[in-house]
Backbone bond lengths (Angstrom), bond angles and torsions (degrees), N, CA, C in turn:
res aa  C-N    CA-C-N  psi(-1)  N-CA   C-N-CA  omega(-1)  CA-C   N-CA-C  phi
1 X - - - 1.449 - - 1.566 111.31 -
2 X 1.261 119.01 134.84 1.404 125.76 -177.09 1.472 110.68 -83.97
3 X 1.300 122.88 140.12 1.482 123.90 177.14 1.586 106.46 -80.92
4 X 1.366 110.95 139.89 1.550 116.22 -174.34 1.491 111.65 -91.17
5 X 1.345 114.64 0.21 1.509 115.47 -178.14 1.575 109.48 -71.88
6 X 1.304 116.10 131.38 1.437 117.81 174.48 1.506 112.77 -76.08
7 X 1.304 116.74 143.69 1.507 119.41 -174.99 1.550 116.88 -62.12
8 X 1.374 113.02 -28.85 1.474 120.09 -178.62 1.568 110.06 -73.65
9 X 1.375 118.99 -17.06 1.348 123.49 179.87 1.569 114.62 -90.47
10 X 1.345 115.12 -4.74 1.467 123.20 178.34 1.465 111.08 -82.94
11 X 1.375 111.29 147.14 1.505 117.25 169.11 1.529 109.95 -78.78
12 X 1.279 117.82 163.97 1.411 119.72 175.64 1.591 114.80 -53.06
13 X 1.310 109.67 -41.35 1.518 112.75 179.44 1.604 116.11 -70.55
14 X 1.341 110.67 -34.43 1.470 118.23 175.37 1.598 111.14 -65.99
15 X 1.302 112.97 -39.90 1.441 120.91 -178.77 1.522 109.67 -69.04
16 X 1.323 117.66 -41.45 1.476 122.10 178.18 1.536 108.85 -66.43
17 X 1.302 117.96 -40.32 1.486 119.57 -178.77 1.494 111.99 -64.09
18 X 1.312 112.52 -41.54 1.520 119.51 178.86 1.514 110.01 -68.87
19 X 1.339 120.50 -35.20 1.432 124.74 174.50 1.412 112.08 -65.08
20 X 1.309 121.09 -44.66 1.444 128.12 176.10 1.554 110.26 -55.29
21 X 1.310 113.73 -51.52 1.458 121.90 176.43 1.533 114.86 -56.80
22 X 1.368 117.21 -39.69 1.449 119.87 173.73 1.488 114.50 -66.97
23 X 1.367 116.80 -41.41 1.449 121.68 178.07 1.581 111.01 -62.82
24 X 1.258 112.26 -38.03 1.519 115.76 -177.88 1.550 108.05 -68.69
25 X 1.342 119.46 -37.71 1.408 121.19 179.62 1.500 113.50 -69.41
26 X 1.343 116.17 -35.48 1.423 119.30 177.83 1.471 111.78 -78.70
27 X 1.277 122.66 -30.69 1.463 122.28 175.05 1.472 113.28 -73.58
28 X 1.340 118.53 -21.99 1.399 120.96 175.45 1.559 113.78 -71.25
29 X 1.265 111.00 -29.62 1.518 117.47 175.15 1.546 114.09 79.05
30 X 1.274 124.33 1.41 1.376 124.39 -176.54 1.664 111.12 -94.17
31 X 1.329 110.17 25.03 1.454 114.20 179.59 1.632 112.96 -105.91
32 X 1.271 119.48 129.46 1.465 122.23 175.57 1.507 112.63 -52.70
33 X 1.273 119.60 147.93 1.473 123.13 -173.81 1.476 113.26 -54.26
34 X 1.397 117.21 -42.26 1.495 116.44 -179.26 1.526 110.91 -64.91
35 X 1.303 113.41 -39.84 1.619 115.50 177.22 1.440 108.48 -64.76
36 X 1.321 117.00 -42.79 1.479 118.85 -175.32 1.622 110.27 -57.09
37 X 1.297 114.83 -45.19 1.428 123.27 -179.56 1.490 110.87 -62.14
38 X 1.327 118.58 -44.76 1.461 124.41 177.15 1.507 109.73 -61.59
39 X 1.435 117.01 -45.84 1.382 119.14 -179.97 1.529 112.02 -65.88
40 X 1.300 117.73 -38.58 1.530 122.39 177.11 1.507 108.46 -58.34
41 X 1.288 116.90 -46.62 1.475 124.13 -178.31 1.545 110.39 -56.07
42 X 1.451 110.37 -50.91 1.465 113.62 -176.35 1.457 110.62 -66.29
43 X 1.348 118.17 -37.88 1.404 124.73 174.36 1.469 112.93 -55.28
44 X 1.372 117.61 -42.67 1.530 115.00 177.17 1.485 111.04 -65.30
45 X 1.361 116.28 -43.08 1.485 115.93 176.73 1.533 115.74 -55.56
46 X 1.315 112.44 -42.41 1.523 119.60 -179.82 1.509 108.66 -65.73
47 X 1.299 118.52 -41.01 1.499 122.99 177.56 1.522 110.81 -57.62
48 X 1.282 117.47 -52.98 1.413 120.57 175.77 1.516 117.67 -61.19
49 X 1.352 117.19 -35.79 1.396 123.05 171.12 1.538 113.72 -57.49
50 X 1.366 114.64 -48.91 1.374 123.14 -179.75 1.559 109.24 -63.60
51 X 1.256 117.72 -44.66 1.477 122.58 179.16 1.476 114.06 -60.86
52 X 1.349 114.29 -40.40 1.489 121.11 174.63 1.555 111.63 -63.52
53 X 1.368 114.30 -48.49 1.471 116.08 -179.55 1.473 110.36 -62.71
54 X 1.411 124.63 -36.78 1.390 126.37 175.96 1.518 112.70 -58.41
55 X 1.362 113.69 -47.21 1.435 120.24 177.36 1.423 114.15 -58.10
56 X 1.354 120.77 -37.80 1.367 125.19 -179.51 1.524 109.42 -70.14
57 X 1.239 120.51 -34.82 1.456 122.04 176.99 1.473 112.14 -75.49
58 X 1.297 119.80 -39.23 1.484 124.07 179.75 1.528 107.68 -64.98
59 X 1.297 120.26 -26.65 1.470 120.96 -175.85 1.622 107.13 -78.31
60 X 1.300 114.28 -25.47 1.483 121.97 174.59 1.487 117.93 -80.64
61 X 1.271 116.55 -23.56 1.539 118.57 -175.79 1.526 112.61 -79.90
62 X 1.333 111.19 130.75 1.427 118.09 172.25 1.493 105.82 -114.86
63 X 1.384 112.52 144.22 1.422 123.69 -179.02 1.564 105.50 -96.29
64 X 1.317 116.25 142.45 1.496 117.35 169.88 1.486 104.77 -101.66
65 X 1.214 118.84 120.02 1.446 130.62 179.89 1.481 110.86 -99.51
66 X 1.420 117.30 123.13 1.395 120.29 174.42 1.460 111.25 -78.19
67 X 1.308 120.77 120.57 1.518 121.61 -179.11 1.473 106.97 -133.44
68 X 1.386 113.52 -179.26 1.446 116.77 -178.71 1.400 113.33 -64.89
69 X 1.318 118.92 -30.20 1.566 121.68 -177.01 1.559 107.26 -87.73
70 X 1.277 124.87 5.79 1.438 128.30 176.28 1.597 105.93 115.00
71 X 1.271 115.43 -143.93 1.444 121.05 -175.11 1.531 103.52 -93.12
72 X 1.387 112.32 140.86 1.519 120.31 176.11 1.517 102.99 -127.22
73 X 1.371 114.20 148.70 1.414 123.42 175.98 1.556 106.12 -93.08
74 X 1.346 113.64 139.50 1.512 118.92 -177.53 1.490 101.34 -141.49
75 X 1.271 117.42 133.76 1.492 122.44 173.94 1.476 110.99 -64.29
76 X 1.241 115.42 137.29 1.601 118.41 174.59 1.456 113.01 -67.13
77 X 1.388 108.55 132.73 1.447 112.84 176.03 1.502 103.00 -129.65
78 X 1.310 115.46 131.05 1.451 123.34 -179.19 1.546 108.83 -58.30
79 X 1.283 118.20 153.26 1.476 123.04 -174.67 1.573 113.01 -63.46
80 X 1.319 118.44 -28.80 1.404 117.70 -179.20 1.518 107.93 -89.47
81 X 1.317 121.24 0.69 1.455 121.77 177.48 1.591 110.17 -109.35
82 X 1.284 116.11 -7.32 1.499 121.00 -172.85 1.502 103.61 -94.48
83 X 1.336 119.13 73.76 1.549 120.27 -177.46 1.492 102.00 -122.59
84 X 1.350 118.66 146.58 1.383 129.41 173.88 1.582 115.96 79.03
85 X 1.353 114.25 15.46 1.465 117.80 178.71 1.488 110.05 -101.82
């Protein structure tokens, strides 16, 4: 039976929990092909949802950097984006 909850209504934690459940089912290998395809598609949607939610949170995070002048606020930059500084 399919869950009727829309992915955009899920919290990050709920989406991750569902994604982990899907991965476990697919790794087990006891899923018919049609169901495996549906689960894979749902998993991809959940993965994109989680990625988007993380990007939103990262854009809101500010780092407090201890400098000679005291603490400075600096916008969070993901490690793979912090090049050339």
